C-alpha positions as CSV (number, residue, x, y, z in Angstrom):
1,M,-12.7,22.0,2.7
2,K,-11.9,19.9,-0.3
3,I,-11.1,16.2,-0.4
4,A,-8.2,17.0,-2.8
5,D,-6.7,19.3,-0.2
6,L,-6.8,16.6,2.4
7,I,-5.1,14.2,-0.1
8,V,-2.4,16.7,-0.9
9,L,-1.9,17.2,2.8
10,T,-0.9,13.6,3.2
11,R,1.8,14.1,0.5
12,P,1.3,10.9,-1.6
13,K,4.6,11.3,-3.4
14,F,6.4,10.8,-0.2
15,Q,4.3,7.8,0.8
16,V,5.2,5.6,-2.2
17,P,8.8,5.1,-1.1
18,S,7.7,4.1,2.4
19,I,5.1,1.7,1.0
20,F,7.8,0.2,-1.1
21,S,10.1,-0.4,1.9
22,Y,7.2,-2.1,3.7
23,L,6.6,-4.3,0.7
24,V,10.3,-5.3,0.7
25,G,10.0,-6.3,4.3
26,F,6.8,-8.2,3.4
27,F,8.6,-10.3,0.8
28,F,11.3,-11.1,3.3
29,V,8.8,-12.7,5.7
30,L,6.7,-14.2,3.0
31,S,8.2,-17.7,3.4
32,T,7.8,-17.7,7.2
33,F,4.0,-17.3,7.6
34,H,1.7,-19.8,6.0
35,S,-1.3,-19.8,8.4
36,F,-3.3,-16.9,7.1
37,P,-4.2,-15.5,3.6
38,L,-1.2,-13.4,2.4
39,Y,-3.3,-11.1,0.3
40,K,-5.1,-9.9,3.4
41,F,-1.8,-9.3,5.1
42,L,-0.5,-7.4,2.1
43,A,-3.6,-5.3,1.8
44,G,-3.5,-4.5,5.6
45,L,0.2,-3.7,5.3
46,V,-0.3,-1.2,2.5
47,L,-3.3,0.4,4.3
48,A,-1.4,0.6,7.6
49,S,1.6,2.2,5.9
50,F,-0.6,4.8,4.2
51,L,-2.3,5.6,7.5
52,V,0.9,5.8,9.6
53,T,3.0,7.7,7.0
54,G,0.1,10.0,6.0
55,G,-0.6,10.8,9.6
56,S,3.0,11.6,10.4
57,L,3.4,13.8,7.4
58,V,0.3,15.8,8.2
59,L,1.4,16.1,11.8
60,N,4.8,17.3,10.6
61,Q,3.1,20.0,8.6
62,F,1.0,21.0,11.6
63,F,4.1,21.7,13.7
64,D,6.1,23.2,10.8
65,Y,3.3,25.7,10.0
66,P,4.8,28.7,11.9
67,L,8.2,28.0,10.4
68,D,6.8,27.7,6.9
69,Q,5.0,31.1,7.3
70,Q,8.3,32.8,8.3
71,T,10.3,31.3,5.4
72,Q,7.5,31.8,2.8
73,E,7.8,28.2,1.9
74,K,4.7,26.9,0.1
75,S,3.8,23.8,2.0
76,P,0.5,22.1,1.2
77,L,-1.0,23.5,4.4
78,L,-0.2,27.1,3.4
79,R,-1.5,26.6,-0.1
80,S,-4.8,25.1,0.9
81,D,-7.9,26.5,2.5
82,L,-7.4,24.0,5.4
83,G,-6.6,25.4,8.8
84,R,-4.0,24.1,11.2
85,H,-6.6,22.4,13.4
86,T,-8.1,20.6,10.5
87,A,-4.6,19.2,9.7
88,L,-4.3,18.1,13.4
89,Y,-7.7,16.4,13.3
90,C,-6.8,14.7,10.0
91,A,-3.5,13.4,11.5
92,L,-5.2,12.1,14.6
93,I,-7.9,10.4,12.5
94,L,-5.3,8.7,10.3
95,F,-3.4,7.5,13.4
96,F,-6.3,6.2,15.4
97,S,-8.0,4.6,12.4
98,L,-5.4,1.9,12.7
99,F,-7.1,0.7,15.9
100,L,-10.5,0.3,14.2
101,A,-9.2,-2.5,12.0
102,P,-10.8,-5.9,12.7
103,S,-8.6,-8.4,14.2
C-alpha cells in the first residue's frame, strides 16, 4: 500500500471546488464572529472540508467498485493496489477523525 494511492483515492481535484465553496461561506460569516481567532477557524474549515469530502469520495468509490468492474471504467480504486476494505477503512478514518479535533 502506498501513500500516493491513498491520496489519489481521495480525488484531490474534486476537493478543490468544495474547499472553495466552504471558503466563500467563510467570508460571508467573517464579519459576524469576532470572539475567536479567525485563522484557526479557517484552518479548521479547510481541514474539515478535506476530511468530509475525501471520506465521501472514497466511500463512493467503495460502493461503485462492482459497477466500475463491469463497465471497465478506470477508477482510482481499480487502478491501485488497494483493496475495497482498505478504501472502506480509509473513508471511516477520514470521517471519524473529525471527532478527534480539540474543542
